[in-house]
C-alpha positions in Angstrom: 254.6 280.7 18.5 257.7 279.6 20.5 259.3 282.1 23.0 262.5 282.2 21.4 260.4 283.2 18.0 258.8 285.4 19.8 262.0 286.5 21.0 263.6 286.7 18.1 260.6 289.0 16.4 260.7 291.6 18.9 264.0 291.9 19.0 264.3 292.5 15.4 260.9 294.7 15.8 262.8 296.8 18.6 266.1 296.7 16.4 264.2 298.6 13.7 261.6 300.4 15.7 264.6 302.4 17.8 267.0 302.5 15.5 269.6 300.0 18.0 269.6 296.7 18.8 268.2 295.5 22.6 270.9 293.9 24.9 268.7 292.0 26.4 264.8 291.0 26.6 262.8 290.6 29.7 259.5 288.2 28.5 257.0 288.4 31.6 255.4 285.1 30.6 259.0 283.3 31.0 259.8 285.5 34.2 263.3 286.0 33.1 265.7 288.3 30.9 267.9 286.9 28.2 270.8 288.8 26.7 270.6 289.7 22.8 273.1 290.5 20.3 273.2 291.6 16.8 271.6 294.4 14.5 268.0 295.3 12.8 268.3 292.6 10.7 270.4 289.8 12.7 270.8 288.7 16.1 271.9 286.3 18.5 269.6 284.6 21.4 272.2 283.7 23.9 269.3 281.8 25.8 268.2 279.8 23.3 272.1 279.7 21.6 270.7 280.6 18.4 271.6 283.1 15.4 268.4 284.5 13.3 268.6 286.9 10.4 267.5 287.8 6.7 267.0 290.7 5.0 264.0 292.3 3.8 260.9 291.2 5.6 262.1 287.8 5.5 263.7 286.2 7.9 265.3 282.3 9.1 265.6 281.1 13.0 268.7 278.3 12.8 267.9 277.2 16.3 263.9 276.5 15.6 264.9 276.0 11.6 261.7 277.7 11.0 261.5 281.1 8.7 259.0 284.1 10.0 257.8 287.2 8.1 257.7 290.5 9.7 256.6 293.6 8.2 257.0 297.0 10.3 256.1 300.6 10.2 257.3 302.5 13.2 255.8 301.4 17.2 254.1 298.7 14.6 254.6 295.2 13.4 253.3 292.0 12.0 254.1 288.8 10.1 253.6 285.3 10.1 255.5 282.6 11.9 255.9 279.6 9.0 257.7 277.2 12.1 253.9 276.8 13.7 251.6 279.0 10.9 250.5 281.6 13.1 250.2 285.5 12.4 251.3 287.6 15.4 251.2 291.2 15.6 252.7 293.8 17.9 253.1 297.2 19.5 256.2 299.2 20.8 255.9 302.0 23.1 259.0 303.1 24.3 260.8 300.0 26.4 257.3 298.1 26.5 256.8 295.5 23.7 253.2 293.7 23.5 253.0 291.1 21.1 249.5 289.4 19.9 249.9 285.7 18.8 247.3 284.6 16.9 248.5 281.2 17.3 248.2 281.2 21.6 245.2 283.8 21.1 246.8 286.0 23.6 249.0 288.7 24.8 252.8 288.3 25.5 254.3 291.7 27.2 258.3 292.5 26.8 260.3 294.8 28.4 264.0 295.6 26.0 
């Protein structure tokens, strides 16, 4: 998955789990904060300069031109990135988010 797609997934999953959208996301892999805005159904990534949004479990990232599915159940989430053709899953614990990218075969850590 591309970093921009991971941030969109983390944003939506966190907004759903916490009933409020995070104002920024810190990526440990990228080593930087990215300002974000929106809701649990749509958002804007200021780092990518792109919108993403959808309804139910189906979303579209306008910057990457790719769909993603996201199913969440409280602190746990999973889905599929159609742009890179890979599954992902993750957990949210307070302000920490762990996302496992099956395409990359590794975990990515974020703070919201």
